[in-house]
N, C-alpha and C positions, 0 to 999 in steps of 0.2 A: 387315172382312177384304178379300178381293179382289173385284173387280167381276165377273169372268167366269171360267167354268170353264177356259178356254184358258190363263189365267195359271197355274193350278195344274198343268195338264198340262206347261207349260214348265218349272216348277220340278222336277217329277218327271223329265222328260227330262234336265234339267241334271244331276241326281244320277246318273242312269244313265250319262250321258256321262263322268262322272268315272271310272267303272270301265272304260270302253272301252279306254283305253290299256293297262291291266293285262291285260285279256283279249287284246289284240293282242300283247302281249309274250309271254304264255304260248303263244299259237298260233305265234308266230315261233320260239320255242325248240323247239317240237315239230317244226316244219318243218326247221329248220337243225341238228338234233341230229347229223347226219352218220353215216357208216357205223359200225356197232358200237354206236351209241347210240340208234338210231331204233326199236329193238324191233320190227323188221319181221318178215317171214315166215321168215327164216333160222333154222335150228335153233340153240339155244344150244350153245356149246362146252362140253365137259366139262373143268373145271378140274383134275380129278384127285381122288384120294381122300386125305384127311389121314390119315397113318399114326399109330398110337398112339405116345406118347412119354412120357418121364419126365425130371425134373430133380432132381439131387442137388447141394446147394450147401453149402460150408463157408466159413470165413474165407479160405482159400487157393485153393480150386478150385471150378469149376463143371463138372458132368458132365451132359451131355444124352444120352439114349439114344433111338433111333428104331427101332421094331420093324416089320419088313416080313416077315410070315409067321414063319419060324424064324430069320431073320437079324436080329441086333441090331447096329446101328452106333452107336458112342459117340463123342462129341466132348468133349474135355477142354480147358478153358481156365483161365487164371489169373483169379481172381475180381476182382482189382484192375485189371488191364489188358485183360482179355478176349483175351489172347495165347494161342494154341494151345500145348499142352504135349505134343508128339509123342514125347518121350524118356521118358515116364512108363511105369511098370509098373502095370497095373490087375488086381486080383483082384476079381471080381464075384460076388455071390450074388443070384440071382433065382428066385423060386418054389421055393426049397429046393435049387436046383442051384448048385454052385460052378463058375464059368466063368473062363477066362483069355483075354481078348480079345487079338487080335494087331494090332500097329501096321500101318497101311496107308501107302502112299507119300504120300497127301494129308494125313497127320497124324491121321486118324481111327483108330478101333479097331473091329474087327469080330469077332464071335463067332457061330457057328451053334449054335442050341439043338437039343437032342435032339428036343423037340416044342414046338409053339407053346403059350404059356400060355393057360389057359382064361379064361372070363368072370369078371370080378371084379377086386378090388384085389390087387396082388402087391407085397410089400416088396422093395426093392432096396437092397443095401448094397455099397459099393465101397471097397476099400482102395487108395489111390493112393500110389505111392512114386516120388519124383523125387530121385535122389541119396540124401542123408541125410534128406530130408524125407518123412514119412509122414503121411497124413491119412485119416480115415474119413468117408465121405459116405453119407447115407441119403436115400432117396426112395421113391416109390411109383408103380408102373405100374398105371393104372386102365383096364381093358379092359371095354367094354360091347359085346359082339358082337351084331349085330342079326339074324343068321340070315337075311339077304336082305331084311329089311323096310326101307323108307325111313324116315328120321328125320323124325317129324312136327313137330319143333321147329326143324328147319333153316330158315334164312331162304331164302325163294324170292322172286326179284325181282318176278315178276308179282303176287304177293300184296301186296307192299309198294306197288307202283304202283296196284293196284286199290283198296287202302284209301285211299291218298292221293287218287285220283280221286273216290272216293265221298265223302270228307270235303270236297273242293272243291265237288262237286256239291251236297252238303247246305248248304254255306256260301252258294252262289249261290242255292239255293232259299229259304233263310232271308232273304237280302237281297231277293229278288224279293217275298216275302211281306210284308216290312217296308215296301217301297216301295208295294206295292198297298194295304196297310192305311193308310199315311200319306196316300196319294192319296184313298182312299175317305173317311177322316175329314175331310180338307180339303174335299172336295166336300160332305160332309154339313154341315159348319160354315158353308159359304158359302150353302147353301140356306135 
């Protein structure tokens, strides 16, 4: 094999040197991430709350409803072209209540509910009339009210980064153990 232990040390050092450019790249990316991407001390911004919604689709139309408290906003489009249909008449049934949404200037439709729907799934049916064309659409509004509790399954940025860093650390530890073992078996074989 080799004549001296220093030769084995040089081989191990060479293998470690192959990984130094990768480590330097990772460090550089962390340093040059820039504002908003450096995960510094600033408080995370609140992106807002996703409002409950439903979709009801037929061959001719797509109806999307967004619930904000007791206000239901509807967006009606042609299924084929995604073109808004503001001239339509919509009769809606939600949670057992029959509703007649009113057209807004932006082409959407709005209706105020007598009370906000409760927790659970609520059937939604809509009769859409445009001129001589009438279509029946069905969907479901699925509400899971959390009563002030945080969603445990919501993705949290720091958790993902923590898991990634732990995985990287474990990978580096395994690499170091491999190199140490390789070096110790090489020295044992030379002796």
